[in-house]
N, C-alpha and C positions, 0 to 999 in steps of 0.2 A: 623577649628582651628589648622595652624602644631604646634604639642609637641614641647618644647620649653625646650634646655639643659639646665644642667644649670649653663655650664661658658654661654651658650647666655642671658639666662637670665640676668650674674651676672654682668657682658657689656653691658646690655643697658641698668643697675643700673648705670654703673657709669656712662654712659653719659649723664643722666634725668638731670635735673637744680634740688636748692631747692628745691624752687616754685613745680618743677613735685615731688618729690620727699615726699616734709607732700598729696596731691595731693594723688600720691599711696598711705599711711601709713591709709591715710582714710578711702579711698576704703575700702584696704584693712579689717579694723577696724569691716566698717558697713556692707560689706559681710562676714564677722563669728563673724561676734558679738562679740570683742572681742576688748581691745586697749595694746597698747603696756605697757603702766603704769604701766594697772593692773599685764602684763605680771613680767611687772620688776620689781616691788615689791614683790613675792614674790619673787624670786629668791636672791635680796638683804637680805633679812630678813634669808632666811636661813643660808642665805651666813654670816649674824654679830651673829649667831647664832652659827654653829656651831664655828666659832671663840672664842668666848663666851666662852662657854662649853672649849674647846680646853686647854685654858689657865692655870683654872683651876689645868688643870690633869698634865702639864708637871713641877713639884718637878723639880730638882735637885740630882743626885744620888748619882753623880758621882764628886770628886772633885779634885785638882790640891793647894797644900798649899806652897804661892812666899811665901819667906823673900821681903819684899819690901825695907828695911833695919836694915842693924845690930842692930841700937844705939852701944851706946857708951862701953858699956859693948859683942863686938866682942867673946873674948876669953866665957865667959856663953853661950852664942851662939852654939860658935863648943860645946863645953861638950850635949848642948840637944838635938843639928842638929845629935851630933854624938848617944848619945840613942835614937835616932826617927830611923836611918833610923842604923843598927851595922854595916855594909856593908860598913860603912863611915870607909879610913882612918885620921886619922890626914888631914894630908894635904889638902887631898880630899874636907874635912868639910869646911878647914877653905879659899880652894880655891872657895866652896858654899857659901860662905858667904860674905867673899869680892867679889864676882858677880853682889851680891844686885840688883836690884832686879831678882829673881833667881829661877823660880819651881823644890824643893828641893825631895817634894814627889808629885808624879803622880797617880790623880785616885783611892781613896782613897774614906771609905760611909758613911757620914756626920758625926755620931761619933771619928773613924780616924782622920778625917779632924779637927774636936774638936777643940778634943785633942791635937793634934799635934801642935792647936794654940795658943790654951794655953800656954804651955805649951818652945814657942820658946818667944811667950809672956810677960810670967814670965819670961823667964830671960833676955829684951833688946829688940831682936827684931821687928822691927811694918810686921806683917801680913798677910795674904789677903791672900783669897780660890777663889776660881776662877774655 
């Protein structure tokens, strides 16, 4: 029997009917003492185990503080924002508060983000951490 190349083998499989493919799979399983279901099960189990292991480890460490709405007391929110970001001038802080929803602090750790959220919320703003 002549040795088939991988491309020739793929072409031959493409030309088979579903029944012929089923017979081929059965013959390969008998010849090599394995089953397609046996081979798929460990791969699926490993994939789901890896996914479940990865989920708990992915804790967010960098946050963005977003003012969703400024609330009724814009002046207090502007003052709180200027305390948190001292480089902002009065106009820039007002523009940020008026443009809500808007990111006001980016790429900070959880503690800083929580402190900013508390301060802005106390001033009357609706704040989200992303």
